[in-house]
C-alpha positions, 0 to 999 in steps of 0.5 A: 875277284873274290878278294876285290869283292870282299874288300868292296863290301868291308869298305861299304859295310864300314862306311855305312855304320860309321855314316849311321853312327856319325849322323846320330851323333850330329842329330844329337849335337843339333837336335833341333834340326834332326831330319835335315841332319839326316839328309845332309849327313847321308849326302855328304857320306855318299859324296865323300865315297864317290869323291875318293873313287873318282879321285883315285881313277883320275888322279893321273889324268888331265884334271886340274890341280885345283880340282883335285886339291879341293876333292882331296881336302873335301875328303879329309874334312868329311872324314873328321866330321864323321869321326867327330859325329862318331865321337858324339854318338859313342860319348852320349852312349857312355853318358847314357851308361853312367848317368843312372850311377850318378842319379842313384848315388844322389838318391842314396845320399838323399835318403841317407840324410833322411834316414839321418833325420829321422834317427835324430828324432829318435835319439831326441825323443828317446833322450826326453824320455830318459830325461822324464825317467830320471825326474821320476827316479828321483822322486822314488829315491826320495820315497815320494812314490805317490807324488812320483806316480801323480808326476808320471800321469801328468808326463803320460801325454808327452811320453805318448807323443815322444813314443809315437814320434819314435815309432813313426820315425822308426817306420819312416827309417824302415821305408826309406831303408828298403828304397835304398836297398832297391837303389843299392841293388840297382846301383850294384848292377849298373856298375857291374855293367861299367865294370870293364871301364874300371879295368880299361882305366887301370890299364891306362892310368894304373893306380890312379885310374879311380878318378880318370874313368871318363878320360879312359873312355875318351882315349878309347873312343878317339882310337875307334874313330882314328881307325873307323871311317879312315879305314873305310875310305882307304878299303874303297881306294884298295877295292879300286886298286884291285879292280884296275888290276883285274881288269888289267889282267882280263884285258892281258888275257884277252890280248894274249888269246887273240894273239894266239888265235891270230897266229894259229890263223896265220899258220893255217893260212900258210898251210892252205896256201902251200896245199894250193900252190902244191895242187896247181903244180900237180895240175900243171905237171899232169897237164905237161905229160898229156893225155893217158889215153893213147899211151901204152901200159909201160909209158903210163907206168913211166908217167906215174912213177914220174908223178910219185917221185915229184910228189915225194920231192914237193 
């Protein structure tokens, strides 16, 4: 009986969990009608389990074949619907897990582009400064120092603007680098969380696992849904089988107890009948022997010996 209860509880627990995952998955697919989907999914899950139990217990009874065929087909379709909902739920969970990864990759790429743009500004400004320095070097080489100094004063505003641009670009690069570092650290944490997916993909696809992470996850999800809800239905049927066997065993035990009690009562009755017959025969014998009041001691002794002999024979 313990195994029967354990099987039944296992079937119910797996079925409830499967129903929960399926309803969440279906509600995700039909997000515009969450409450109706929850109500419909709950009713269908209960109906599926009831139909499976009823069909098993009435399979050999006088039930129309069309009804049995419909219920059997409905159970199969409901198992498929539940599995589909579980697939949606697990797929969404996987996408929610890897979505930050792709989002961070895009952000990091944008930051890299911005850093490259700022670096381009620095390179251009520095190149312009180098050209200005080369122009001054020409004056110095030709010993036109005074003229070179005057030219330097003319370039002062432009040089200041270029240096400011370099400083601003450097500050922006520092800011962008810090932001990129934070995203990279978060990205490393996420990749550590989804790391097992890589091992699963390598187990399935070997060296070609790099581009097949999503396919590997889908294969794992399909394996899970093929044993999830069908296992719940089959465990429920197994619980019904165990319960029927327990009832049959209980009925056999009760029947055997009744038979033993009936046999004992019959033996007791035969014994009582035998004792009653013996008592009647004894009274008859005593009546035949007459009254002991008028007999002598020797006659009484003889009569008693006859009674003892008769009792031993009986």
